[in-house]
N, C-alpha and C positions, 0 to 999 in steps of 0.2 A: 357184606354188601357196602358198608360205609367205606372200607378201605379200597374197594374196587372203584367206587365213584371218585374218591379222592385221587387215586392213581390216574384215572382217565382224565380228570380235570387238570392235573399237573402236566400230563403229556400234551394235552391240547393247548395249555397256556404257554408251555415252553417249546412247543413244536413250531419252528419257523424255518422258512427256506429263503435262500437268497440267490439271485442270479447276477453275475457280474458280466458286463458287456465290455469287451476290449478289442483291440486290433492285433492281428498277428503279423501285420505288415506284408501280407501276401500280395496286395495290390495297393496303389496309392489311395489313401482314404483320409477324409477330413470331416470333422464335426463343424467346421467353420462355414458359415453361409456366404462368405465373400468369395469362396472358391467354386461357386456354382457353375457347372458345365454339363451339357447334355440334357437328357429327359428325366423326369421324375418317375421313380419306380417304387412300389411298396411290396414288401415280402412278409409273409406270415411265418413266425417261428413258434413252435409249441415245445415246451420242456416239461416232462412228467416228473412229479414228486409223489412220494408215497408216505403213508402213515402220518397224516396231518402235517406234511411238510418236513418231517424229520429226516427222511432218507431221499436223496442225498442232502446233506446240510447246505451244500453250495454247488452251483453249476456255473460254468464259464461259457459264454457264447462269444465266439470270435466273429464280430460283425462283418469284417471284410470277407471272410470265408463263406458267409451266407451269400454274398453277392457273386463271389467266384463260382460257386456251384451253379449259378444261373447264367454264367458265361460273360459277366461284365468285367472290364479291365480296370476301372477306377470308380470311386464313389465319393461324393462330397455332400455337405450339408445333411449329415446323417441325423435322423430323428427316430426316437424309440417311444412307442406308446403301448401300454398294457391293454389287452382286449378282454373285456368281461362279457361272457355269453351265457345264455340260459343253459346251453349244453355243458359248460364247465360246472355250473351250479348243480345240475342234475347228476353229473359224475360224482361230485363231492357228496351229495345227499344219499344217493343209492349205494355208494361204497362206504358210507359212514366215515368219510375222510381218508380212507385207505389209498385212494387214487386222487391226486390233486394236480390237474394239468394247468400250467401257466402259459398263456399265449400272448405274443407280442407282435406288433406290426413295426417293421423296420423300414423306413423310407429314406430315400436319398436320390441325388442326381447322378446318373451313371453315364459312362461312355462305353 
């Protein structure tokens, strides 16, 4: 029993996930607030992780493709915020960390 608890403790301690946000250059995009044009739009992105964040170790989100899917042709002043919700906590609690959703709000000015 001691070995099992030690193993689970180590898995939880070293289980971490990371999300990298980048541009694929599919549309003109800028993180610079000086290039503001158009109206402000906020989009929600959820990326699933499993087994306390161990699987997959890393995810890449191409920010401009998120806006392309919604039909926008350019985006500027991009901001990214992590969203913590009760629903996320419940998923983690009831699945004992086997399912770990990460949600983000990506906002920017679009044309």
